[in-house]
C-alpha positions as CSV (number, residue, x, y, z in Angstrom):
1,M,32.8,2.3,-5.5
2,S,31.7,-1.5,-6.5
3,N,29.8,-1.8,-9.7
4,R,28.0,-5.2,-7.6
5,V,24.4,-5.6,-8.0
6,L,22.4,-5.3,-5.1
7,C,19.0,-7.6,-4.4
8,R,16.8,-7.9,-1.9
9,E,15.5,-11.5,-1.9
10,A,11.7,-12.4,-2.0
11,S,12.0,-13.1,1.6
12,H,8.2,-13.9,2.1
13,A,8.0,-16.2,-0.9
14,G,7.3,-20.2,0.5
15,S,5.2,-18.6,3.7
16,W,3.5,-15.8,2.9
17,Y,3.0,-16.6,-0.9
18,T,3.9,-18.9,-3.4
19,A,7.6,-19.3,-4.1
20,S,6.9,-21.2,-7.5
21,G,6.6,-18.8,-10.3
22,P,4.2,-20.6,-12.4
23,Q,1.7,-21.4,-9.4
24,L,1.5,-17.5,-8.7
25,N,1.3,-16.4,-12.3
26,A,-2.1,-18.7,-12.0
27,Q,-2.9,-17.5,-8.9
28,L,-2.8,-14.4,-9.5
29,E,-4.3,-14.6,-13.0
30,G,-7.6,-16.3,-11.6
31,W,-8.2,-13.5,-9.3
32,L,-7.6,-10.8,-11.4
33,S,-9.9,-12.6,-13.9
34,Q,-12.7,-12.4,-11.1
35,V,-12.9,-8.4,-11.1
36,Q,-13.8,-5.5,-13.1
37,S,-11.6,-2.6,-14.3
38,T,-14.0,0.3,-13.6
39,K,-11.6,2.7,-12.6
40,R,-8.7,2.3,-15.1
41,P,-6.0,4.1,-15.2
42,A,-5.6,4.2,-11.4
43,R,-3.1,7.1,-10.7
44,A,-3.1,5.4,-7.2
45,I,-4.4,2.1,-5.0
46,I,-4.5,1.5,-1.8
47,A,-4.4,-2.6,-1.2
48,P,-3.3,-4.8,1.6
49,H,-0.4,-7.1,2.3
50,A,-1.6,-10.1,4.1
51,G,-0.7,-13.2,3.2
52,Y,-2.2,-13.9,-0.3
53,T,-4.5,-16.5,0.6
54,Y,-6.2,-13.9,3.1
55,C,-6.0,-10.9,0.7
56,G,-4.9,-12.2,-2.9
57,S,-8.7,-11.7,-3.9
58,C,-9.2,-8.4,-2.4
59,A,-5.7,-7.1,-3.8
60,A,-7.1,-8.1,-7.4
61,H,-9.4,-5.0,-7.3
62,A,-7.0,-2.5,-6.9
63,Y,-4.4,-4.1,-9.1
64,K,-7.3,-4.7,-12.3
65,Q,-7.2,-0.8,-12.3
66,V,-3.2,-0.3,-13.3
67,D,-3.0,0.4,-16.7
68,P,0.5,-1.0,-18.1
69,N,0.7,0.6,-21.0
70,I,0.9,4.4,-19.5
71,T,2.6,3.3,-16.1
72,R,6.5,3.7,-16.1
73,K,7.3,4.8,-12.1
74,I,5.7,2.7,-9.6
75,F,6.2,4.4,-6.1
76,I,5.1,1.6,-3.4
77,L,4.8,3.4,0.3
78,G,4.8,0.6,2.9
79,P,4.3,1.2,6.6
80,S,7.3,-0.4,9.0
81,H,6.3,-3.5,11.3
82,H,9.8,-3.9,12.8
83,V,12.0,-0.9,13.0
84,P,11.2,2.5,15.0
85,L,11.3,5.4,12.2
86,S,10.2,8.6,12.6
87,R,11.2,9.4,8.8
88,C,10.9,7.7,5.8
89,A,13.5,5.3,4.4
90,L,15.0,4.4,0.9
91,S,16.0,0.9,0.1
92,S,20.0,0.3,-0.1
93,V,19.5,-2.3,-3.1
94,D,19.4,-2.0,-6.9
95,I,17.1,-5.1,-7.4
96,Y,13.8,-6.4,-5.7
97,R,13.5,-9.7,-6.6
98,T,10.3,-11.7,-7.2
99,P,9.2,-15.4,-8.1
100,L,8.0,-13.8,-11.5
101,Y,10.5,-11.8,-12.3
102,D,13.1,-9.1,-10.7
103,L,11.8,-5.6,-10.4
104,R,14.6,-2.6,-10.6
105,I,15.1,0.7,-8.3
106,D,14.6,3.7,-10.1
107,Q,18.4,4.8,-9.1
108,K,17.1,8.5,-10.7
109,I,14.5,9.1,-8.5
110,Y,16.1,7.9,-5.6
111,G,19.1,10.5,-6.2
112,E,16.7,13.0,-6.1
113,L,14.7,12.2,-3.2
114,W,18.2,11.4,-1.5
115,K,18.8,14.9,-2.3
116,T,16.4,15.9,0.1
117,G,17.6,15.2,3.3
118,M,14.3,13.5,4.3
119,F,15.3,10.2,4.2
120,E,17.0,7.6,6.1
121,R,18.5,4.5,4.4
122,M,17.3,0.9,5.5
123,S,19.7,-1.8,5.9
124,L,18.9,-4.8,4.0
125,Q,18.2,-6.5,7.0
126,T,15.4,-4.2,7.5
127,D,14.2,-4.3,4.1
128,E,14.2,-8.4,4.2
129,D,12.3,-8.9,7.2
130,E,9.4,-6.2,6.3
131,H,6.3,-7.6,4.5
132,S,4.6,-4.3,3.4
133,I,6.2,-3.4,0.3
134,E,7.3,-7.2,-0.2
135,M,3.7,-7.9,-0.7
136,H,3.3,-5.7,-3.8
137,L,5.7,-7.0,-5.8
138,P,4.0,-9.8,-7.4
139,Y,1.0,-8.3,-8.1
140,T,3.4,-4.9,-9.4
141,A,5.1,-7.3,-11.5
142,K,1.7,-9.4,-12.7
143,A,-0.2,-5.7,-13.9
144,M,3.2,-4.7,-15.4
145,E,4.1,-8.0,-17.6
146,S,3.1,-7.0,-20.6
147,H,6.1,-4.1,-20.1
148,K,8.1,-5.6,-17.7
149,D,11.3,-4.0,-19.5
150,E,9.7,-0.3,-19.4
151,F,9.0,0.4,-15.9
152,T,11.3,1.0,-12.8
153,I,9.5,1.0,-9.0
154,I,10.3,3.5,-5.9
155,P,9.9,1.6,-3.0
156,V,9.7,4.0,0.2
157,L,9.3,2.6,3.5
158,V,7.2,5.0,5.6
159,G,7.9,5.6,9.4
160,A,5.3,6.7,12.3
161,L,5.4,10.3,11.1
162,S,3.9,13.3,12.7
163,E,0.7,15.2,11.1
164,A,3.1,18.1,10.1
165,K,5.7,15.0,8.7
166,E,2.8,13.3,6.7
167,Q,2.2,16.8,4.8
168,E,5.8,17.4,4.2
169,F,6.5,14.0,2.8
170,G,2.6,14.6,0.5
171,K,4.1,17.9,-0.6
172,L,7.5,16.3,-1.8
173,F,5.8,13.3,-3.6
174,S,2.6,15.4,-5.1
175,K,4.7,16.7,-8.1
176,Y,5.3,12.9,-8.9
177,L,1.6,12.2,-8.4
178,A,0.9,14.9,-10.8
179,D,2.7,12.9,-13.7
180,P,0.3,10.1,-15.6
181,S,3.1,7.9,-15.9
182,N,3.6,7.2,-12.7
183,L,1.5,5.0,-10.0
184,F,1.2,5.3,-6.1
185,V,0.8,1.9,-4.4
186,V,-0.3,2.8,-1.0
187,S,0.4,-0.7,1.4
188,S,-2.2,-0.9,4.3
189,D,-4.6,-3.3,6.2
190,F,-7.4,-2.2,7.9
191,C,-8.9,-2.7,11.2
192,H,-6.7,-5.8,13.3
193,W,-9.4,-6.8,15.8
194,G,-8.8,-9.1,19.2
195,Q,-6.6,-9.6,21.9
196,R,-3.7,-10.3,20.0
197,F,-3.7,-6.7,18.4
198,R,-4.8,-5.1,21.9
199,Y,-7.9,-3.5,20.1
200,S,-11.0,-4.4,20.9
201,Y,-13.7,-1.9,20.2
202,Y,-17.0,-2.7,19.9
203,D,-20.3,-0.8,19.3
204,E,-23.3,-3.1,20.3
205,S,-25.8,-1.0,18.2
206,Q,-24.3,-2.7,14.9
207,G,-25.2,-6.2,16.3
208,E,-22.4,-8.9,15.9
209,I,-18.7,-7.8,16.3
210,Y,-17.7,-8.6,12.7
211,R,-20.4,-6.0,11.7
212,S,-19.0,-3.4,14.1
213,I,-15.6,-3.8,12.9
214,E,-16.9,-3.2,9.3
215,H,-18.9,-0.2,10.5
216,L,-15.6,1.2,11.9
217,D,-13.9,0.3,8.9
218,K,-16.3,2.0,6.6
219,M,-16.4,5.4,8.5
220,G,-12.4,5.5,8.0
221,M,-13.0,4.4,4.1
222,N,-15.6,6.9,3.3
223,I,-13.6,9.8,5.1
224,I,-10.2,8.5,2.8
225,E,-12.9,9.2,-0.4
226,Q,-13.4,12.4,0.6
227,L,-9.4,13.1,0.4
228,D,-9.6,14.8,3.7
229,P,-6.1,14.4,5.9
230,V,-7.5,16.4,9.2
231,S,-10.7,14.5,9.0
232,F,-8.9,10.9,8.4
233,S,-6.3,12.3,11.4
234,N,-9.1,13.3,13.5
235,Y,-10.5,10.0,13.1
236,L,-7.4,8.2,13.9
237,K,-7.4,10.1,17.2
238,K,-11.1,9.3,18.3
239,Y,-11.4,5.6,17.9
240,H,-7.8,4.3,17.2
241,N,-8.8,2.1,14.4
242,T,-5.6,-0.3,14.2
243,I,-4.8,1.0,10.2
244,C,-1.4,-0.2,9.7
245,G,-1.2,1.4,6.7
246,R,-2.0,5.2,8.5
247,H,1.1,6.9,7.6
248,P,1.1,5.8,4.4
249,I,-2.3,6.6,3.5
250,G,-1.7,10.1,5.4
251,V,1.0,10.7,2.9
252,L,-1.1,9.9,-0.1
253,L,-4.0,12.3,1.0
254,N,-1.7,15.1,1.9
255,A,-0.1,14.9,-1.5
256,I,-3.5,14.5,-3.0
257,N,-4.2,17.9,-1.4
258,E,-1.5,19.7,-2.4
259,L,-2.6,18.9,-6.1
260,Q,-6.4,19.7,-5.8
261,K,-5.0,23.4,-4.0
262,N,-3.6,23.6,-7.6
263,G,-6.5,23.0,-9.2
264,M,-6.5,19.1,-10.5
265,N,-9.7,17.3,-10.0
266,M,-9.3,13.8,-8.7
267,S,-11.8,10.9,-7.0
268,F,-10.7,8.2,-4.9
269,S,-13.3,4.9,-4.8
270,F,-13.0,1.7,-2.5
271,L,-13.7,-1.2,-4.4
272,N,-13.8,-4.2,-1.9
273,Y,-13.9,-4.9,1.6
274,A,-12.8,-8.1,3.3
275,Q,-12.5,-9.4,6.8
276,S,-10.1,-12.9,7.4
277,S,-12.6,-14.3,9.5
278,Q,-15.7,-12.9,11.2
279,C,-15.6,-12.0,14.6
280,R,-18.5,-13.3,17.2
281,N,-17.0,-13.1,20.3
282,W,-13.9,-11.7,22.3
283,Q,-11.8,-14.4,21.9
284,D,-12.0,-14.2,18.4
285,S,-9.5,-11.9,15.7
286,S,-9.4,-10.6,12.3
287,V,-7.8,-8.5,10.2
288,S,-9.8,-6.1,7.4
289,Y,-8.5,-5.7,4.0
290,A,-9.5,-2.8,1.2
291,A,-8.6,-2.3,-2.2
292,G,-9.3,1.2,-3.8
293,A,-8.1,3.4,-6.5
294,L,-7.6,7.0,-7.4
295,M,-8.5,8.6,-10.7
296,V,-7.6,12.0,-12.3
297,H,-10.0,13.5,-14.0
């Protein structure tokens, strides 16, 4: 066994966000300074994973709810964009690099997860190609900077899970969600609309196309706020809304469901909604972003 520390590089720095630490720090500070912390401390957040010029200001609404004084382990659940995956996968490295500072993977928790036999191992190539987890690392580093040596991360790449598997993984993660020192970050954009996404649902009664998209997204957001995994699955089957993090969201909803059965009282609130542009005709395209937080009462 070699004791070499394996690192995942910040492969999207310099393209999806700036590779300059000081510049990135200033940007994140700017976005965070403009929002309120109304749902602190969050036990889980849903936030987007697009380039920061598109969704940086939206994501701030979720990260502002993170309390660095109590958070010690951060589970980051992101969808797989490039490799077919029917289960969930764990990283093969020890350190995730960011332009701010390096984040350490919790090998003890990884050990517990490996033991279940429910996880695959992602290659370094898959790890570095995927942006759904990486886009949360600078924000995580920023939100936690006052306790930067006192927390670890647990990155989980979530595959195209069946409803039964979402339930299984939800059950598994529920015991971690029950711990107030843990935070779950669920990585998802909302509707990807337009020909390049092969999705063009339009409800004319809503007016302009972008209003129809917003109405569709908010329907889904309301269902997530009801914390009902079955209704969320039914909504996706009915409208096929292109919510790329639907499986990580499904896992979170099932974990919440499990805790609610045991009498835990929780509420989820979306705090911001945005679109990359306003679609008015069939040639247009846009991606929607939403940020929200789960509180335990």
